C-alpha positions as CSV (number, residue, x, y, z in Angstrom):
1,X,73.8,-198.3,77.7
2,X,70.4,-196.9,77.1
3,X,69.0,-198.5,80.3
4,X,71.6,-196.7,82.4
5,X,70.6,-193.3,81.0
6,X,66.9,-194.2,81.5
7,X,67.4,-195.1,85.1
8,X,69.3,-191.9,85.8
9,X,66.6,-189.9,84.1
10,X,63.9,-191.5,86.2
11,X,66.0,-191.0,89.4
12,X,66.4,-187.3,88.5
13,X,62.7,-186.9,87.9
14,X,61.9,-188.5,91.2
15,X,64.4,-186.1,93.0
16,X,62.9,-183.1,91.3
17,X,59.4,-184.2,92.3
18,X,60.4,-184.6,95.9
19,X,62.1,-181.2,95.9
20,X,59.0,-179.6,94.5
21,X,56.8,-181.3,97.0
22,X,59.0,-180.2,99.9
23,X,59.1,-176.6,98.7
24,X,55.3,-176.6,98.4
25,X,55.0,-177.8,101.9
26,X,57.1,-175.0,103.3
27,X,55.4,-172.4,101.1
28,X,52.2,-172.9,102.9
29,X,53.8,-171.9,106.1
30,X,55.8,-168.9,104.8
31,X,53.5,-167.7,102.1
32,X,54.5,-164.2,101.0
33,X,52.2,-161.9,99.0
34,X,53.3,-160.7,95.6
35,X,53.7,-157.2,97.1
36,X,56.1,-158.5,99.8
37,X,58.2,-160.3,97.1
38,X,58.2,-157.2,95.0
39,X,59.4,-155.0,97.9
40,X,62.0,-157.5,98.9
41,X,63.3,-157.6,95.3
42,X,63.4,-153.8,95.1
43,X,65.2,-153.6,98.5
44,X,67.9,-156.0,97.3
45,X,68.4,-154.0,94.1
46,X,68.7,-150.8,96.1
47,X,71.2,-152.3,98.5
48,X,73.3,-153.6,95.7
49,X,73.3,-150.2,94.0
50,X,74.1,-148.5,97.3
51,X,77.1,-150.8,97.8
52,X,78.4,-150.1,94.3
53,X,78.1,-146.3,94.9
54,X,79.9,-146.6,98.2
55,X,82.8,-148.4,96.4
56,X,82.9,-145.8,93.7
57,X,82.8,-143.0,96.3
58,X,85.9,-144.5,98.0
59,X,87.9,-144.2,94.8
60,X,86.4,-141.0,93.3
61,X,88.8,-138.0,93.2
62,X,87.0,-135.4,91.1
63,X,84.8,-133.1,93.3
64,X,81.9,-133.1,90.8
65,X,81.9,-136.9,90.5
66,X,82.0,-137.2,94.3
67,X,79.0,-134.8,94.6
68,X,77.0,-136.8,92.1
69,X,77.8,-140.1,93.9
70,X,76.8,-138.5,97.3
71,X,73.5,-137.3,95.8
72,X,72.8,-140.8,94.5
73,X,73.7,-142.3,97.8
74,X,71.3,-139.9,99.6
75,X,68.5,-140.9,97.1
76,X,69.1,-144.6,97.7
77,X,69.1,-144.2,101.4
78,X,65.7,-142.3,101.2
79,X,64.2,-145.1,99.0
80,X,65.5,-147.8,101.4
81,X,64.0,-145.9,104.4
82,X,60.6,-145.7,102.5
83,X,60.6,-149.4,102.0
84,X,61.2,-150.2,105.6
């Protein structure tokens, strides 16, 4: 029984090593700077927030709540345009 687990562990380790080697090979071609990664991460977060606010805006009925959501949407649009 132990031999079966060992062979599966070795196989798993070999697959992991191959995956790491492949990813390192493609990273050299598409190397992104830390700043690019940070901006992309921030852009994704803003887009998710924007989508959530749009969904909330569709269902909001109170005028003050709608006004607040519209202001938040305008802010997010401004931030997204600054990132582009």
